[in-house]
DRENDONU-69851 format. One record per residue (C-alpha): x, y, z. Coordinates in pm, whole numbers, plus 32768, in hexadecimal, padded with zeros to 4 digits. Each point is the difference from the previous one (the first is absolute). Layout:
N
XYZ ...
***
This chain:
82
220AF93B235C 80BE7EE380A5 817F80037FFE 80737EAA7F8A 817A8013802E 810581018062 81767FD67FCC 807C80698159 816B7FB37FB2 800180F97EDE 7F9E811780F1 81257F9C80DC 81017FE07EE5 7F9D812D7F2A 7F8E81668025 7EC580527F3A 7FCC815D7F77 7EAF7FBE7F5F 7EF17EF6801C 7F247F8B7EE4 7ECB7F258018 7FE97EEB7EFE 7F287ED97FA5 80837EB97F77 7F7B7F217EEA 7FBB7EA18084 7F837EBA7F69 7EC27F60808B 80957F0F80FE 81008106806F 7EE780E3807B 7F877EF780F5 81617FB88073 804881738040 7EBA802B80C1 80727EE280E1 814A80B7803E 80E17F157F3A 80DB81117F6C 816480728044 80A081467F8F 814B7FBD80B2 80E27FF27ECA 7F1480B27F11 804A81367F39 7F6680D07EE9 808F804E7EAC 7F8C80B57EC8 7FD37F127EDB 7F7A806B7EAB 7F6F81428091 7F4A7F448117 80607FC0816A 802F7E938061 80277F598152 81297F127FFE 80397ED680E4 7EBF802A80CA 7FA07EAA808C 7E917F9C8002 7FCD7E9A8073 7F297F257F1D 7E9D7FDB8080 7FC97EAE80A3 7ECD7FB87F2A 8096808B7EBF 80297F337EC6 81367F757F57 8004813B7F29 805E80EE811B 80E881207FAA 816D8009806C 8008807C816C 811F80F47FB5 7F93807D7EA8 800E81717FA4 7EB780B38043 7F8881447F65 7FC6812380F1 7ED880EB7FD6 806781628060 7F2F813B801B 
***
């Protein structure tokens, strides 16, 4: 599996006691944008919301060939944990 993005600054600023692998729910054009590396986790964080984990403030640039109905680049995205 290919690693898309890693928040290197978080490893510098914080001490992690446990790591968890998670997936993220993306819209159609966001998948293409992430595969091209147009994602930033610099100011992102996770928070529990209605019994589900959500990624806050994660920036995914709109795909260049996307439509006018693209999602907000900084919207909250559901995390898929196992």
